[in-house]
C-alpha positions as CSV (number, residue, x, y, z in Angstrom):
1,M,-0.7,15.3,-36.6
2,T,0.0,13.1,-33.6
3,T,-2.5,10.2,-33.1
4,I,-3.0,7.4,-30.6
5,G,-0.1,4.9,-30.8
6,D,2.5,7.5,-31.8
7,Q,5.7,7.9,-29.8
8,L,6.2,11.4,-28.2
9,L,9.6,11.6,-26.6
10,T,9.1,15.3,-26.0
11,P,5.8,17.3,-25.6
12,E,4.4,19.1,-28.6
13,A,4.0,22.8,-28.8
14,G,1.2,24.0,-26.5
15,W,1.8,21.0,-24.1
16,R,3.8,20.6,-21.0
17,R,5.0,17.3,-19.6
18,Y,5.0,15.8,-16.1
19,E,7.2,12.7,-15.7
20,N,5.9,9.7,-13.9
21,D,8.0,10.4,-10.8
22,S,6.2,13.7,-10.1
23,P,5.0,13.8,-6.5
24,A,1.7,15.2,-7.9
25,I,0.9,11.7,-9.1
26,S,-0.5,9.3,-6.5
27,Y,0.1,5.5,-7.0
28,I,-2.2,3.1,-5.2
29,G,-1.7,-0.6,-5.2
30,S,1.4,-2.6,-6.4
31,W,3.8,-0.6,-8.5
32,V,7.4,-1.3,-9.6
33,V,10.0,1.3,-10.8
34,Q,12.5,0.2,-13.5
35,P,14.7,2.0,-16.1
36,S,12.8,3.2,-19.1
37,A,13.3,1.2,-22.3
38,G,13.3,4.1,-24.7
39,S,14.0,7.6,-23.5
40,G,16.0,7.0,-20.4
41,G,14.8,7.8,-16.8
42,N,12.4,5.4,-15.1
43,A,9.2,3.6,-16.2
44,I,6.7,2.7,-13.5
45,Y,4.5,-0.3,-14.0
46,A,1.6,-1.9,-12.2
47,E,1.8,-5.6,-11.2
48,R,-0.4,-8.1,-12.9
49,S,-2.7,-8.8,-10.0
50,G,-4.9,-6.5,-8.0
51,K,-6.7,-3.2,-8.7
52,N,-3.9,-0.7,-9.2
53,K,-4.7,3.0,-9.5
54,V,-3.1,6.3,-10.5
55,K,-4.7,9.5,-9.2
56,F,-4.0,13.2,-9.9
57,N,-5.7,16.5,-10.5
58,F,-4.8,19.0,-13.2
59,Y,-5.7,22.5,-14.3
60,G,-6.3,22.8,-18.0
61,H,-8.5,21.7,-20.9
62,K,-6.6,18.9,-22.5
63,L,-4.8,15.7,-21.3
64,R,-2.5,13.0,-22.8
65,I,-1.4,9.8,-21.1
66,L,1.8,8.2,-22.3
67,G,2.9,4.6,-21.5
68,V,4.6,1.5,-22.9
69,A,2.9,-0.6,-25.5
70,N,3.0,-4.4,-25.8
71,A,0.7,-7.1,-27.1
72,G,0.6,-8.7,-23.6
73,Y,-0.2,-5.4,-21.7
74,H,-3.6,-4.4,-20.4
75,P,-6.2,-4.1,-23.1
76,D,-8.9,-2.3,-20.9
77,L,-7.6,0.5,-18.8
78,R,-10.2,2.8,-17.4
79,I,-9.8,6.5,-17.0
80,V,-12.3,8.6,-15.0
81,I,-12.2,12.4,-15.5
82,D,-14.5,14.4,-13.2
83,G,-16.6,11.2,-12.7
84,V,-17.0,10.4,-16.4
85,E,-15.4,7.0,-17.3
86,E,-13.8,6.0,-20.6
87,S,-11.4,3.2,-21.6
88,Y,-8.1,2.9,-23.5
89,S,-5.6,0.1,-24.4
90,A,-1.9,-0.4,-23.6
91,I,-1.6,-2.6,-26.7
92,V,-1.5,0.0,-29.5
93,G,1.8,1.5,-30.6
94,A,5.3,0.3,-31.2
95,H,5.9,-2.5,-28.8
96,N,8.3,-2.1,-25.9
97,Q,8.9,1.6,-26.6
98,S,8.3,4.3,-24.0
99,A,6.4,7.5,-24.3
100,I,3.6,6.0,-26.5
101,L,0.5,8.2,-26.7
102,Q,-2.2,5.9,-25.3
103,Y,-5.0,8.3,-24.4
104,E,-5.9,11.8,-25.4
105,K,-8.8,14.1,-24.2
106,L,-9.4,17.5,-25.7
107,G,-12.0,20.2,-25.3
108,L,-12.4,20.1,-21.5
109,E,-13.5,23.2,-19.7
110,F,-10.4,25.2,-18.6
111,K,-10.6,24.4,-14.9
112,K,-9.3,22.0,-12.3
113,H,-10.1,18.4,-13.1
114,S,-9.8,15.1,-11.1
115,V,-8.4,12.1,-12.8
116,E,-8.2,8.4,-11.8
117,I,-6.8,5.6,-13.9
118,Y,-7.3,1.9,-13.0
119,N,-7.1,-1.6,-14.6
120,N,-10.4,-3.3,-15.3
121,G,-9.5,-6.8,-14.2
122,D,-6.1,-8.2,-13.6
123,G,-3.6,-10.5,-15.3
124,F,-1.8,-7.8,-17.3
125,W,1.0,-5.3,-16.7
126,W,0.6,-1.6,-17.6
127,Y,3.0,1.3,-17.6
128,L,2.7,5.0,-16.9
129,D,5.6,7.0,-18.5
130,A,4.4,10.6,-18.5
131,I,1.4,13.0,-18.4
132,D,1.1,15.9,-20.9
133,I,-1.3,18.8,-20.2
134,D,-1.7,22.4,-21.4
135,A,1.4,24.5,-21.5
136,D,-0.2,27.0,-19.2
137,G,-1.8,24.4,-16.9
138,R,-0.4,22.5,-14.0
139,L,-0.7,19.1,-12.2
140,F,-2.0,19.0,-8.7
141,H,-1.4,16.2,-6.1
142,P,-4.8,14.8,-5.0
143,D,-4.1,16.2,-1.5
144,E,-2.8,19.6,-2.7
145,V,-4.4,22.9,-1.8
146,I,-3.4,26.4,-3.1
147,D,-4.7,28.4,-0.1
148,V,-3.5,27.9,3.4
149,K,-7.0,28.3,4.8
150,D,-7.8,25.0,3.1
151,L,-5.0,23.1,4.8
152,T,-6.0,20.2,7.1
153,V,-3.9,17.3,8.4
154,G,-2.6,15.3,5.4
155,K,-3.1,18.1,2.9
156,R,-0.1,19.7,1.2
157,I,0.8,23.1,-0.3
158,R,3.5,23.9,-2.9
159,F,6.5,25.9,-2.1
160,N,9.6,27.2,-4.0
161,Y,13.0,27.5,-2.3
162,L,15.9,29.5,-3.8
163,A,19.3,29.7,-2.1
164,P,22.9,30.2,-3.1
165,A,25.5,27.7,-2.1
166,G,26.0,27.4,1.7
167,A,23.6,30.1,2.7
168,F,19.9,30.2,3.7
169,G,17.8,31.5,0.8
170,T,14.2,32.8,0.3
171,I,10.9,31.0,0.0
172,S,7.5,31.3,-1.7
173,V,4.4,29.4,-0.7
174,G,1.3,28.5,-2.6
175,K,2.5,28.5,-6.2
176,E,4.2,26.1,-8.6
177,M,7.2,28.0,-9.8
178,S,9.6,25.4,-11.2
179,G,10.5,21.7,-11.2
180,L,10.9,19.8,-8.0
181,L,14.0,20.0,-5.8
182,P,16.0,16.8,-6.0
183,N,15.5,14.2,-3.3
184,A,19.2,14.3,-2.7
185,P,19.9,17.9,-1.8
186,A,22.7,20.1,-3.0
187,T,24.6,23.0,-1.4
188,S,22.6,25.5,-3.5
189,A,18.8,25.2,-4.1
190,N,16.5,26.1,-6.9
191,G,13.2,24.3,-7.1
192,D,9.8,23.4,-5.6
193,G,8.6,21.0,-3.0
194,Y,5.6,20.5,-0.8
195,F,4.8,21.4,2.8
196,I,2.6,18.6,4.3
197,M,0.4,19.5,7.3
198,Y,0.9,17.1,10.2
199,G,-0.8,18.8,13.1
200,T,-1.5,21.9,15.1
201,N,0.1,23.4,18.2
202,H,-1.5,24.4,21.5
203,K,-2.5,27.8,20.0
204,G,-4.2,26.2,16.9
205,D,-1.4,27.2,14.5
206,K,-0.9,24.9,11.6
207,L,2.3,22.8,11.5
208,L,3.7,21.6,8.2
209,M,7.0,19.9,7.3
210,A,8.8,19.9,3.9
211,D,8.4,16.7,2.0
212,R,12.1,16.6,1.2
213,N,15.5,17.7,2.4
214,I,15.9,21.0,0.6
215,Q,19.6,22.0,1.0
216,I,23.0,20.8,2.3
217,I,23.9,23.4,4.8
218,S,25.5,23.6,8.3
219,W,23.5,24.0,11.4
220,D,25.6,27.1,12.2
221,A,24.5,28.8,9.0
222,L,20.9,27.9,9.8
223,N,21.3,29.3,13.3
224,T,22.8,32.5,12.0
225,A,19.7,32.9,9.7
226,G,17.4,32.3,12.7
227,I,16.1,28.9,11.4
228,A,17.7,26.7,14.1
229,S,16.2,28.4,17.1
230,G,13.1,26.9,18.8
231,S,11.0,29.9,17.9
232,G,12.2,30.0,14.3
233,L,12.5,32.8,11.7
234,P,9.4,34.8,10.9
235,I,8.9,35.2,7.1
236,K,7.5,38.6,6.2
237,S,8.1,38.5,2.5
238,L,7.8,35.8,-0.2
239,H,9.9,35.8,-3.4
240,T,8.0,36.0,-6.7
241,T,10.5,34.8,-9.3
242,P,12.0,31.3,-9.5
243,G,15.6,30.7,-10.4
244,L,15.6,31.2,-14.2
245,S,17.6,29.3,-16.7
246,G,16.6,31.5,-19.6
247,Y,14.7,34.7,-20.4
248,S,11.3,33.1,-19.8
249,S,9.5,30.7,-17.6
250,A,5.9,29.9,-16.8
251,V,6.0,32.6,-14.0
252,C,7.7,35.5,-15.8
253,N,9.8,36.9,-18.6
254,V,12.8,39.2,-18.2
255,S,14.7,41.6,-20.4
256,A,17.2,44.4,-20.3
257,S,17.8,47.4,-22.6
258,T,21.4,46.3,-23.1
259,E,23.6,43.3,-22.4
260,Y,27.4,43.5,-22.2
261,D,27.7,40.0,-23.6
262,T,24.7,38.1,-24.9
263,A,26.5,34.8,-24.3
264,S,27.6,35.3,-20.7
265,Y,26.0,38.3,-19.1
266,Q,22.4,38.0,-20.1
267,A,19.5,39.7,-18.3
268,W,18.2,36.4,-16.9
269,K,21.5,35.8,-15.1
270,A,20.4,38.4,-12.5
271,F,17.4,36.1,-11.8
272,D,19.1,32.6,-11.8
273,G,19.5,32.4,-8.0
274,S,23.3,32.3,-8.2
275,E,25.6,34.8,-6.6
276,T,28.4,34.1,-9.0
277,T,26.8,34.7,-12.4
278,Y,25.4,38.1,-13.2
279,W,23.9,40.5,-15.8
280,T,25.7,43.6,-16.8
281,S,24.8,46.3,-19.3
282,T,27.1,47.7,-21.9
283,A,29.4,50.5,-21.0
284,A,27.9,54.0,-21.4
285,T,27.9,57.5,-20.0
286,E,27.2,58.4,-16.4
287,R,23.6,59.4,-17.3
288,T,22.7,56.9,-19.9
289,E,19.3,55.3,-19.1
290,E,19.3,51.6,-18.5
291,I,16.3,49.3,-17.9
292,L,16.0,45.9,-16.3
293,K,12.5,44.6,-16.7
294,I,10.4,41.7,-15.5
295,E,6.9,40.7,-16.8
296,Y,4.7,38.3,-14.8
297,S,2.2,35.9,-16.4
298,T,-0.4,36.9,-13.8
299,P,-0.7,40.2,-11.9
300,T,1.6,40.3,-8.8
301,K,1.8,42.7,-5.9
302,I,5.3,43.7,-5.2
303,T,6.2,45.5,-1.9
304,S,10.0,45.2,-1.8
305,Y,13.0,44.2,-4.0
306,Y,16.5,43.0,-3.3
307,L,19.7,43.8,-5.4
308,Y,23.1,42.3,-5.1
309,A,25.1,44.7,-7.2
310,I,28.3,44.1,-9.2
311,Y,28.0,47.5,-10.8
312,S,25.8,49.7,-8.7
313,P,23.3,52.3,-9.9
314,K,23.4,55.8,-8.4
315,K,19.9,57.1,-9.2
316,W,17.0,55.0,-10.4
317,V,13.2,54.4,-10.0
318,F,11.4,51.2,-9.5
319,E,8.2,51.3,-11.6
320,A,5.1,49.2,-12.3
321,S,2.7,49.0,-15.2
322,H,-0.4,47.1,-16.4
323,D,0.2,47.7,-20.1
324,G,3.9,48.5,-20.6
325,T,3.0,52.1,-21.6
326,S,1.8,53.9,-18.5
327,W,4.2,53.4,-15.5
328,D,3.7,54.2,-11.8
329,I,6.7,55.0,-9.7
330,L,6.8,52.8,-6.5
331,H,10.2,53.7,-5.2
332,T,13.0,56.1,-6.0
333,G,16.7,55.1,-5.4
334,N,19.4,57.7,-4.7
335,E,22.7,56.4,-3.3
336,V,25.4,58.9,-2.3
337,S,28.3,56.5,-2.7
338,S,29.0,53.4,-4.9
339,W,27.9,50.0,-3.5
340,H,29.6,47.7,-5.9
341,G,29.6,44.2,-4.4
342,L,27.0,45.0,-1.7
343,K,23.5,43.8,-1.1
344,K,20.5,46.1,-0.4
345,T,16.8,45.6,0.1
346,F,14.3,48.4,-0.7
347,S,10.7,48.4,0.7
348,F,7.7,50.6,0.0
349,N,3.9,50.7,0.3
350,N,2.0,49.1,-2.6
351,D,-1.5,47.6,-2.5
352,K,-1.9,47.0,-6.3
353,A,-1.0,44.0,-8.4
354,Y,0.8,44.8,-11.7
355,T,2.0,42.6,-14.5
356,Q,5.2,44.5,-15.3
357,Y,7.9,46.0,-13.2
358,R,11.2,47.6,-14.1
359,I,14.3,49.2,-12.6
360,R,15.0,52.3,-14.7
361,V,18.5,53.7,-14.0
362,S,19.1,57.3,-14.8
363,E,22.6,57.7,-13.3
364,R,25.5,55.3,-12.7
365,F,28.6,55.1,-10.6
366,V,32.0,54.7,-12.3
367,W,34.0,51.5,-12.1
368,N,37.6,51.4,-13.3
369,G,36.9,54.3,-15.6
370,H,33.6,52.8,-17.1
371,Y,29.9,53.3,-16.4
372,Y,28.1,50.0,-16.1
373,V,25.0,48.7,-14.4
374,G,24.9,45.1,-13.3
375,F,23.5,42.7,-10.6
376,Y,24.5,39.3,-9.4
377,T,21.0,38.9,-8.1
378,A,17.7,40.7,-8.4
379,Q,14.6,39.5,-6.6
380,L,11.1,40.9,-6.2
381,F,9.1,40.2,-3.1
382,T,5.4,40.4,-2.0
383,S,4.3,40.8,1.6
384,S,2.9,37.6,3.1
385,D,-0.8,37.9,3.9
386,I,-0.3,35.3,6.7
387,E,2.1,35.0,9.6
388,I,4.5,32.2,8.8
389,T,7.6,31.0,10.6
390,L,10.3,28.6,9.4
391,R,12.2,26.4,12.0
392,L,13.8,23.0,12.4
393,P,11.8,20.0,13.7
394,T,12.5,18.5,17.1
395,G,14.4,15.2,17.0
396,G,14.7,13.6,20.4
397,V,17.6,14.2,22.9
398,N,18.7,10.5,22.4
399,A,17.8,7.5,20.4
400,S,15.3,6.3,23.0
401,D,13.5,9.7,23.2
402,K,10.4,9.3,21.0
403,D,8.5,12.4,22.2
404,N,9.5,14.6,19.2
405,E,8.1,15.7,15.8
406,W,10.4,13.4,13.8
407,D,9.4,10.1,15.4
408,K,5.7,11.1,15.6
409,Y,5.2,12.1,12.0
410,M,8.1,10.9,9.8
411,T,6.8,7.4,9.2
412,D,7.0,6.8,5.4
413,D,10.1,7.1,3.2
414,R,8.0,7.6,0.1
415,I,5.8,10.4,1.5
416,W,8.8,12.2,2.9
417,N,11.2,11.4,0.0
418,N,13.9,10.2,2.3
419,L,17.1,8.8,0.6
420,N,19.3,8.4,3.7
421,H,20.1,12.1,3.7
422,G,20.2,13.3,7.3
423,S,18.1,16.4,8.4
424,W,19.2,18.8,11.1
425,T,16.9,19.2,14.0
426,S,16.7,21.9,16.7
427,T,17.5,19.3,19.4
428,T,20.8,19.2,21.3
429,D,22.5,15.8,21.8
430,Q,22.0,15.0,25.4
431,S,25.5,13.6,25.7
432,N,27.2,16.3,23.7
433,S,26.1,19.9,24.2
434,K,28.1,21.0,21.1
435,A,26.4,18.6,18.8
436,R,22.9,18.7,17.2
437,V,20.7,15.8,16.5
438,I,20.4,14.6,12.9
439,R,17.5,12.4,11.8
440,G,16.9,10.3,8.7
441,Y,20.6,9.5,7.8
442,N,21.0,5.8,7.0
443,G,17.3,5.1,7.5
444,L,14.3,7.3,8.1
445,I,14.0,6.6,11.9
446,N,17.8,6.6,12.5
447,W,19.1,8.9,15.2
448,T,22.6,10.4,15.2
449,S,24.2,13.7,15.9
450,G,27.0,15.9,14.5
451,T,29.0,19.0,15.2
452,T,27.2,22.2,14.1
453,D,29.7,23.1,11.4
454,L,29.1,19.9,9.3
455,T,28.5,20.5,5.6
456,T,29.3,17.1,4.4
457,P,27.0,15.5,1.7
458,G,24.0,13.8,3.3
459,R,23.5,16.5,6.0
460,G,20.9,19.1,5.1
461,F,17.7,20.6,6.4
462,R,14.0,19.9,6.1
463,P,12.1,22.9,7.5
464,V,9.0,23.0,9.5
465,L,6.5,25.7,8.5
466,L,4.3,27.2,11.2
467,I,1.3,29.1,9.9
468,E,-0.4,31.4,12.4
469,S,-3.9,32.7,12.1
470,I,-4.7,35.3,9.6
471,N,-3.9,38.8,10.7
472,N,-6.6,41.2,11.9
473,R,-7.7,43.3,9.0
474,F,-9.5,46.6,9.2
475,L,-12.2,48.4,7.2
476,V,-14.1,51.6,7.9
477,Q,-17.9,52.0,7.9
478,D,-18.9,55.4,6.5
479,G,-22.6,55.6,6.8
480,T,-23.7,52.3,5.1
481,D,-20.6,52.2,2.9
482,V,-17.6,49.9,3.7
483,K,-14.3,51.6,2.8
484,T,-10.6,50.9,2.7
485,Y,-7.7,53.4,2.3
486,T,-5.2,52.9,-0.5
487,S,-2.4,55.0,-2.0
488,S,-5.1,56.4,-4.3
489,G,-7.4,57.5,-1.4
490,W,-10.6,56.1,0.1
491,E,-12.1,53.2,-1.9
492,T,-15.7,51.9,-1.3
493,V,-15.5,48.1,-1.3
494,G,-19.2,47.4,-0.6
495,T,-22.0,48.1,1.8
496,T,-22.8,46.8,5.3
497,P,-22.6,44.2,6.6
498,P,-19.0,43.5,5.5
499,T,-18.2,40.1,4.1
500,D,-15.2,37.8,4.6
501,D,-14.1,38.6,1.0
502,M,-14.1,42.3,1.7
503,F,-11.7,41.8,4.7
504,L,-9.5,39.3,2.9
505,N,-9.1,41.1,-0.4
506,K,-9.4,44.8,0.7
507,G,-8.8,44.9,4.5
508,M,-6.1,47.1,5.8
509,L,-3.4,45.5,7.9
510,D,-2.4,48.8,9.6
511,L,-4.9,51.4,10.7
512,S,-2.2,54.1,11.1
513,T,-2.0,54.6,7.3
514,C,-5.6,55.8,7.1
515,A,-5.8,57.7,10.5
516,P,-4.8,61.1,9.1
517,Y,-7.5,60.8,6.4
518,L,-10.6,59.9,8.5
519,K,-11.6,63.5,8.5
520,D,-12.2,63.2,4.7
521,L,-15.0,60.7,5.1
522,I,-18.6,61.8,4.4
523,D,-20.6,60.6,7.4
524,K,-18.3,61.1,10.3
525,S,-21.2,60.9,12.8
526,T,-21.7,57.1,12.2
527,L,-18.0,56.3,11.6
528,K,-17.1,52.7,12.7
529,I,-13.8,50.8,12.6
530,L,-14.6,47.2,11.4
531,V,-12.2,44.4,12.4
532,S,-12.0,40.9,11.1
533,K,-11.3,38.4,13.9
534,P,-8.5,35.9,13.2
535,K,-9.6,32.4,12.5
536,R,-8.0,29.8,14.7
537,E,-7.6,26.2,13.7
538,P,-7.9,23.5,16.4
539,T,-7.6,23.4,19.5
540,V,-11.3,22.7,18.9
541,A,-14.0,22.2,21.6
542,H,-16.7,19.8,20.5
543,L,-20.1,20.0,22.3
544,T,-22.6,17.1,21.9
545,G,-26.1,17.8,23.1
546,V,-29.8,16.7,22.9
547,P,-32.2,19.3,21.5
548,V,-35.2,20.5,23.5
549,P,-38.6,19.0,22.5
550,R,-40.3,20.6,19.6
551,I,-44.0,21.1,18.9
552,V,-45.1,21.4,15.3
553,K,-48.7,22.5,14.4
554,M,-50.4,22.5,11.0
555,K,-51.3,26.0,10.0
556,H,-54.3,25.1,7.9
557,D,-57.2,22.6,7.9
558,T,-57.5,19.6,5.7
559,S,-61.1,19.6,4.4
560,F,-63.1,16.4,3.8
561,L,-66.2,18.1,2.5
562,G,-65.9,16.3,-0.8
563,V,-65.5,13.0,0.9
564,A,-68.4,10.5,1.3
565,K,-66.6,8.2,3.7
566,I,-63.2,8.1,5.4
567,N,-62.0,4.5,5.4
568,S,-58.6,5.2,7.2
569,L,-56.0,7.9,7.9
570,T,-52.5,6.5,8.3
571,L,-49.4,8.3,9.6
572,S,-45.9,7.0,8.9
573,G,-42.6,8.1,10.4
574,T,-39.5,7.2,12.5
575,E,-39.9,7.1,16.3
576,K,-36.5,6.6,17.9
577,G,-37.3,8.9,20.7
578,V,-40.8,10.3,21.4
579,L,-43.5,11.2,18.8
580,R,-47.0,12.2,19.9
581,V,-50.0,13.4,17.9
582,A,-53.1,15.5,18.8
583,I,-55.9,16.6,16.5
584,S,-58.3,19.5,16.1
585,T,-61.7,19.6,14.4
586,D,-62.4,23.3,15.0
587,S,-59.4,24.9,13.2
588,G,-57.0,24.8,16.2
589,T,-59.3,26.2,18.9
590,T,-59.2,23.0,20.9
591,W,-57.1,19.9,20.6
592,G,-57.7,16.3,21.6
593,A,-56.4,12.7,21.7
594,K,-58.2,9.3,21.8
595,Q,-57.3,7.3,24.8
596,K,-56.8,3.5,25.2
597,D,-60.4,3.1,26.6
598,G,-61.9,4.8,23.5
599,S,-62.6,8.1,25.1
600,W,-61.3,11.5,23.9
601,T,-59.4,13.9,26.2
602,T,-58.4,17.5,25.7
603,V,-54.7,18.2,25.1
604,D,-52.9,21.5,25.8
605,V,-50.5,21.5,22.8
606,N,-48.8,24.6,24.1
607,N,-47.7,22.8,27.2
608,S,-45.0,20.2,26.3
609,I,-45.5,18.1,29.5
610,D,-49.3,17.9,29.0
611,F,-48.8,17.2,25.3
612,R,-46.4,14.4,25.9
613,A,-48.5,12.8,28.6
614,K,-52.0,12.8,26.9
615,A,-51.4,12.8,23.1
616,M,-51.5,9.7,20.9
617,T,-48.7,7.6,19.4
618,I,-48.6,7.0,15.7
619,D,-50.1,3.5,16.3
620,D,-52.9,5.0,18.4
621,F,-53.7,7.5,15.6
622,N,-53.7,4.8,12.9
623,L,-56.2,2.7,14.9
624,I,-58.9,5.3,14.8
625,Q,-62.0,4.1,12.8
626,D,-64.7,6.6,13.6
627,W,-63.3,9.6,11.6
628,D,-66.6,10.5,10.0
629,E,-68.3,10.8,13.4
630,K,-65.4,12.7,14.9
631,L,-65.2,15.3,12.1
632,G,-68.9,16.0,12.1
633,Q,-70.5,18.4,9.7
634,A,-67.5,20.8,9.5
635,R,-65.4,18.0,8.0
636,N,-62.1,19.7,9.0
637,L,-59.0,18.1,10.5
638,R,-55.8,19.7,11.8
639,C,-52.9,17.9,13.5
640,A,-50.2,18.8,16.0
641,F,-47.0,16.8,16.7
642,Y,-44.6,16.5,19.6
643,F,-41.0,15.5,18.8
644,E,-38.5,14.5,21.5
645,Q,-35.0,12.9,21.3
646,S,-33.8,10.9,24.3
647,S,-30.2,10.7,23.1
648,T,-28.0,12.1,20.3
649,A,-28.4,8.8,18.4
650,D,-32.2,9.2,18.2
651,E,-33.9,10.1,14.9
652,T,-37.5,11.2,15.2
653,S,-39.4,12.2,12.0
654,L,-42.8,12.3,10.5
655,D,-42.9,11.2,6.8
656,S,-46.4,11.2,5.5
657,L,-50.2,11.2,6.1
658,T,-52.0,8.7,3.8
659,M,-55.8,9.0,3.3
660,D,-58.1,6.2,2.1
661,V,-61.5,7.8,1.3
662,D,-64.6,7.5,-0.8
663,L,-65.4,10.6,-2.8
664,L,-68.8,12.1,-3.1
665,D,-70.5,11.1,-6.4
666,S,-71.8,14.5,-7.4
667,W,-70.9,16.4,-10.6
668,D,-71.9,19.9,-11.9
669,M,-71.9,20.9,-15.5
670,A,-68.8,22.9,-16.4
671,M,-69.3,26.1,-18.3
672,P,-67.4,26.7,-21.6
673,G,-65.2,29.8,-21.4
674,V,-65.5,29.8,-17.6
675,D,-64.3,26.3,-16.5
676,Y,-62.7,25.1,-19.7
677,K,-61.8,26.0,-23.3
678,Y,-61.7,23.6,-26.2
679,G,-60.6,23.4,-29.8
680,Y,-59.5,21.0,-32.6
681,N,-56.0,21.0,-33.9
682,R,-57.0,18.3,-36.4
683,N,-60.3,16.5,-37.2
684,T,-59.8,13.6,-34.8
685,N,-58.0,15.4,-31.9
686,L,-59.9,17.4,-29.3
687,R,-57.8,19.8,-27.2
688,V,-59.1,20.9,-23.8
689,L,-57.7,23.6,-21.5
690,L,-59.0,23.6,-17.8
691,L,-59.6,27.1,-16.4
692,S,-60.5,26.3,-12.8
693,N,-59.5,23.8,-10.1
694,G,-61.4,20.7,-9.5
695,D,-62.2,17.1,-10.8
696,Y,-63.5,16.9,-14.3
697,K,-65.2,14.3,-16.4
698,I,-65.0,14.7,-20.2
699,N,-67.7,13.0,-22.2
700,V,-66.8,12.6,-25.8
701,G,-69.4,11.8,-28.5
702,S,-68.5,10.5,-32.0
703,G,-69.4,11.2,-35.5
704,G,-70.0,14.3,-37.6
705,G,-71.6,14.7,-40.9
706,N,-68.6,13.2,-42.6
707,G,-68.5,10.3,-40.2
708,S,-65.3,11.3,-38.4
709,T,-64.7,10.3,-34.7
710,I,-62.6,11.7,-31.9
711,T,-59.7,9.4,-31.3
712,E,-57.6,11.5,-28.9
713,V,-58.2,14.1,-26.1
714,D,-55.2,16.0,-24.8
715,G,-54.4,19.1,-22.8
716,G,-52.1,20.8,-25.2
717,T,-51.4,24.5,-25.5
718,F,-53.8,26.8,-27.4
């Protein structure tokens, strides 16, 4: 069993590792990167001076911190998980070896946790090598969100980009699917990155930019795909499988009923993102059934799929299942001629999330005398719930033009992972209409340009993501029931009034699908179409105002019948504005205020002008000495208060009323069983239960026949 101080060059079963260069880890203070002493890669260490920190969030229930041990390293590192602080030492373990287990936390609740590590005092180095968490958990950057509605400036959201060499690919937003794309892009792409929000446009749409160059590709290829234009390319569908390197990943598992060659043409080759490798079945008859299957780790809604066939099917069905036993047919394929070497996309209506999908082929086309089924690429897509667009950033028509997105927002090499790899922009070089501006090559702020067919290393693209407001969604009110229409018919999602969750999770994007079935609703006389209004981000109008004056009156009297003498009544509060007080001794019928000359005047507490002009300040109220005379025989007091702010910075409040009084010295005998109950739970302990409100005196005698005395009186439970 692994213990603190052991070396762990690879994570144990049930754990997954994040290396120290993960962008999900935030380093604060003075840090140095150097080659790792033991397992290769880099070690990152904190300088000896200053308070250096590491911050990250993770989803899971266990955590391990791995570092480098040495007798001279920091003996008192502090780790704070969800606000609870502990300590650990960088001294334990084999000295000068990497991947030493220095801290372990087990048994956390399986949820998202915040973590901060810092040095308690300085004078010592300390290293971070890696972080291990649950195999089914994940690390989150401190600024990361998983829902676009939570995006604000500076926040980031995960994306996955998958592309064959030299061609624009597909994208997914909001999920961690694989490791991070390299900071130095390649001609093909298969990995994750972050979109970081940097602002909004005039319509309030959110603007985000990729935190890295994601692919080496020509401007012409991007233009053909629609990315290079000023308006960009609307993205209607998001892919749901990363580029696989085996049969399984954290996202999904794949399989096939047969494989022609288990060494070269495996099922996962159809999902590896490459257009040169492929899966193919064994040869069979024209009508031999063949299945290519994918199983997701979480339920996923699929609305289209893409196939690049090497050996094309003739007849097939695309099916979905929750349990692998009962299958629903979502789409039926029937091609009249072979489509070997062609690419096709098939779309259908589906509003359910399933865990398993499969292509079940019932008939094949012949190829060179044999019947195979095989795909270079298979990809499953879900419809985007948001309107998103990909485009290139603007870059300035010349080196002096700073009114562009690159110069405004690309200010930190580390945040934007810039390694002198130029990024295409949508801007045309002012001096050469055939060239497009390239930014970030040979320095983040560097400006240059190139011909649109360039594909040389160091020229790639870093897309801008534009997220428009959430689409209108529709529900139908049938009587008091709120309903949506699905492929299974009308579904009741709740009762009126509809909630945001009803619209978001069950709302229809297109009313035309339910229109023919409105006649089937129960209460057609009160039928209503409910519409969710899109939420726009800034532009935001801010209104600052001063509230109108408020009058607050006590609903009940304060009685002083049990008081022999009122020594003083004292109000306390904050008066940065106007605070006035009036009193009533006849239960609110009339109100009055004592004036500076000692006289009393009537106040109309329902008229704010009269109240403000005649009522007392807190100081005036607190100076009153003749309370007993004023309250008379009724002995009742009620107060009313006037609050007014003169500016938005004012704070006017009433905190308390303090009374200094002498109580009447009159006592009535309490009746046993009516006013109180008593009993003995032991010889020397009297237990009393009070049955009615009031002040009590308890007179306790001593002695019994045996000489015992009462030593304790309590109010315990009988």
